[in-house]
GUFIBA-699100 format. One record per residue (C-alpha): x, y, z. Coordinates in steps of 0.25 Angstrom, whole numbers, plus 5000, padded with zeros to 4 digits. Example, Ala and Ser with C-alpha at 12.3 -4.5 7.8 and 13.67 -1.06 7.14 Angstrom:
% residues 2
504949825031505549965029
//
This chain:
% residues 414
500050005000500550144997501050225009500150335014500750475013499950555021500950665024501050695009499550735009499750835021500150955011500350954997501850974994502451074983502850954974501450894974500951034970501751024958501450874955499850904957499951034948500550954937499450854938498350964939498851054928498950944918497650874921496850994918497251004904497250854903495850824907495450954899496050884886495650734889494250764892494050804877494350664873492950624879493550494885493450464900494650514908495250434919496150504930496950414939497750464951498550344956499050394969497850494973498250524987497250604995496850694984497050814993498150855002497950885017498151035014497051045004497851034992497350954981498050814978498150754963496750694964496050824966496950894957496550804945495050814948495050954948495850954935494650874929493750974936494451094928494551014915493050974915492351104921491951154907491651014901490350974896489750874907489050784896490450774889491350754900492150644900492150534911493250554921493650434930494650474941495450384950496150414963496950304968497650304982497850184992497850275005497050395003495750354995494850405007495550545005495350534990493850514992493750635000494650734992494050684979492550684982492250814975492650754962491750634959491350684945492550624939492250484944493350494955493850344960494650334972495450214973495850164986497150084982498450084974498750134960499350004957498149924961497050004954497650074942497449964932496049944936495750094934496450104920495649984916494350054919494750174911495250114898494550214889494950344898495950444896496950414909497750514917498550434928499250504939500150424947500750494959501250374968501850384981503250324977503550244964503050104967501650124960502350164947502650054936503050114922502549984914501150004920501150154916501550124902500550014901499450124904499850204892499450084883498050074888497550214887497450304875497550424884498350414897499250504905500150484917500650574928501550494937502350544949503650474948504550474962505850474954506750484967505950384974506250294963507750334964507750304979507150174978508050134966509250174974508750084986508449964977509949974971510550004984511050144979511250244990510650384987511850464988511350614984511050684997509950764989509350644983509350574995508550685001507550674990507350534991507350525006506250635006505250574995503850614999502650544993503650414991503250274996504450225003504150075002505350014996505349964981505849824981506649804968507249864956506149794948505149884955505850014952505949964937504449944936504250084942504950154931504950054920506450034918507649974926508550084921508450154934509450054939510550114931510150254936510250214950511650144947512150274941511750344953512450254962513750274954513650414954513350434939512150504941511450584953510150564960509450674952509850604939509450474944508150524947508050584932508450454926507350374934506350474930506850464915506650304916505250314921504750424911505450354900504850214903503450284903503650324889503450184884501950214887501850364886502350444874502550574883503150564898503550694905504050704919504250824929505050814942504450874955505450924965505550974979505651124983506951094989507451054975507950914981507550844968506350774961505250734970504650654959504250664944502950674938502850594925501750614914501550514904500550524891500350484877499850624871500750744868499650834874499750774887501250784887501350924883500250964893501050904904502450944900501851084901501251064914502551004920503351124916502451214922502351144935503851124935503951284934503051294946503751184953505051254951504551394956503951324968505351254971506151384968505151484975504851554962506351584959506451624944507551564935508151604923508251464918507151374913506951234919506351104914505351024923506650944927507251084932508251084922508751214916508451224901508551324890507751354878508751304868508851164874507151154874507251204859508251104855507350984861506051034855506651044841507150904843505650854846505150914833504950814822505150814807503650774805502450844810502150834824501050884833501551004843501150924856501850804851503150884849503050944862502650814870503950754863504750864868504350854882504350694884505750694877506350814884505550834897504850954901505851064898504851184896503451214894502651194881502651354878504051344877504151234867502951304859503951434859505051354853504151284843503751424839505151474836505451344828504251374819504651514818506051474814505651374804506151254813504951184812503651164804502251194811501051144805499651194811498251154808497451234806498551314800497851454798496851534805495451574800496051704796497151634788498351654796499351544800499151474814500251484824499651394835500551314844499551204850498651094845497151074848496150964845494750974842493951064831494851184834496151094833497451144829498651054825500251084826501251004819502651034820503950974813505351004809505251024794504351014782504350874777503350874766502550964756501250944764501851004776502551114768501151164763500551154777501651244782501551334770500051354773500451414787
//
């Protein structure tokens, strides 16, 4: 049985604020977009907790349901899609029932049990739904990379947001291989992991199943020999987990959440999906939350440098170079290019900056941009930099060079 963590719910910590802000800010546009598919929606919170902190602040279950309220507030009742919401917790089911009692319009199901026991049953009952699965475990033992990949093959529309406690994995990996954590700073991080189940993991095989590869063994051995430090080991471990998830999800992003004292990463939030729109939306969300998170940790101090979500300084020329590499020789939709950029390079900047670079590429004749419709009702060329579906849709295709006469004619018509 999962360990109770009553102290965690006494007051909401700053890093939990960032984590929940990322969830809530993404779910509002996600629900707004997914509802137009006119398919049932299934939202699952696998480790829901109490639903509300003792200081009165909302936890992830109430944040998700309020996002549904916000997205559906002006929706026609007769055509509103069915929403099934599931909140699983082995320790706090009674608290959840009380704290979510005002959201019954979303078919709220409180599951008194473990994520591992009930997730398969829930997914089987919602085969025709668009699935959003939030996995925020107390530790790492409930994670299984192969299971997460398996879910992707069963649903046309499924997204995951996972809290991966990377330093918790690092600590257990060092213990299993009898490697001493020699960095004082890293030792302080792993010895003060809140929200972490200290029940020992029993084998190398268990750790391998969690992230889906045994490459972590070599990482810990490199750390033992002094070839890498603890921070580099954590980064490698997180990379292995995210890279493995790409076997089921085309787009995988991650964002580290750090403590205010700058001691290191508390955990990483990992987002998985198979649709470029979702990837781009989450990347922009991660970048904005990282700015807020950084401001909070630095007391609002301004910096002349720009930083990625990994807190690494970066200049525009480096971002431009990486973006140019992602532009294909054949036509590709704008959001596919942006999603490929983020999943291949990480969240280096916001979408607005990437669009500004693309505008300059077009102006300088470095890329060909084809827009549909290409002219306004007044006959002037269109210059939009977004795509829309529906009756008022617009399409934007980009490539490096003109490859055939048909494309030349289209470009000329602009």
